[in-house]
Each structure stands twice: as C-alpha cells, then as structure tokens.
C-alpha positions as CSV (number, residue, x, y, z in Angstrom):
1,M,3.4,8.4,-8.2
2,S,1.5,10.8,-10.2
3,D,-1.5,12.6,-8.8
4,P,-5.1,10.7,-9.6
5,A,-7.0,12.4,-12.5
6,V,-10.7,13.3,-12.8
7,P,-12.7,14.2,-15.5
8,A,-14.3,17.9,-15.2
9,S,-17.9,16.3,-15.2
10,V,-16.8,14.0,-12.5
11,F,-15.3,16.8,-10.4
12,K,-18.5,18.9,-11.1
13,A,-20.9,16.2,-9.9
14,R,-18.5,15.4,-6.5
15,C,-16.8,18.6,-5.8
16,L,-17.4,18.7,-2.1
17,A,-16.7,15.2,-1.5
18,L,-13.3,15.5,-4.0
19,L,-12.5,18.6,-2.1
20,D,-13.0,16.8,1.4
21,E,-10.8,13.8,-0.2
22,V,-7.9,16.2,-0.8
23,A,-8.1,17.9,2.3
24,T,-8.1,14.5,4.6
25,T,-5.4,12.6,2.3
26,H,-3.1,15.7,1.7
27,R,-2.8,14.6,-1.9
28,S,-3.4,16.8,-5.0
29,L,-6.4,16.1,-7.6
30,V,-6.0,16.7,-11.2
31,I,-9.1,18.0,-13.2
32,T,-9.2,17.0,-17.2
33,K,-11.4,18.1,-19.8
34,H,-11.5,15.3,-22.7
35,G,-8.4,13.6,-21.0
36,V,-6.4,16.7,-21.0
37,P,-5.3,18.1,-17.6
38,V,-6.6,21.8,-16.8
39,A,-6.2,22.2,-13.1
40,R,-4.9,21.0,-10.1
41,V,-6.5,21.1,-6.5
42,V,-4.0,20.9,-3.8
43,P,-4.5,20.6,0.0
44,I,-3.6,23.8,1.6
45,D,-1.1,24.0,4.8
46,N,-3.5,25.5,7.4
47,H,-0.4,27.3,9.0
48,A,0.9,28.9,5.9
49,V,-1.9,31.0,4.9
50,G,-4.6,32.8,6.8
51,H,-8.0,32.1,7.3
52,G,-10.2,34.3,4.5
53,S,-7.4,35.3,2.4
54,V,-6.3,35.1,-1.3
55,T,-3.0,34.9,-2.6
56,L,-2.8,35.7,-6.3
57,Q,0.0,33.7,-8.2
58,A,0.4,37.0,-10.9
59,D,-0.1,40.5,-11.5
60,D,-2.5,39.6,-14.2
61,D,-4.9,37.6,-12.2
62,A,-6.1,40.6,-10.7
63,D,-8.0,41.5,-13.8
64,Y,-9.8,38.1,-13.6
65,F,-11.1,39.4,-9.7
66,T,-12.2,43.1,-11.2
67,A,-15.7,43.3,-12.4
68,S,-15.6,45.4,-15.9
69,E,-17.3,48.7,-16.6
70,D,-20.3,47.3,-17.8
71,G,-21.2,45.1,-14.6
72,V,-20.4,41.7,-16.3
C-alpha cells in the first residue's frame, strides 16, 4: 500500500492537522508539487530519538543550518 499524497498547497494550509494525523496513524505522508513527490513526512519513534535533538542525514546538510557570513 502506498503512502497518501497531499499537494504542497494543502499541506501548507493544513500542516498542523496533517502532522497530528501522521503522529496518530503512524503512517507516512508524501508531499507533492505539481503532482511530483518532493518530500515525505514520517512518524517518529519516540524511543529512538531524544527530545529536542536533530539528526543530520548527510554531511552536506550542515551547510543548510549554518548562517552565511552576510547574515542571510
């Protein structure tokens, strides 16, 4: 069975409700733009990750979270 898909515009409008749905159903949700999958929201295992922690999936992700020198 494939994960349900939601257009990005619907996800934007209903973000908190959709996150609650993922948390309660423990089922992933695919976000699409123009019908093309761009992201997946997955339920988290509370026992696997400490509260307030972030796990980077690749070394180059660190650049995304680092402020540039010009403050942008």
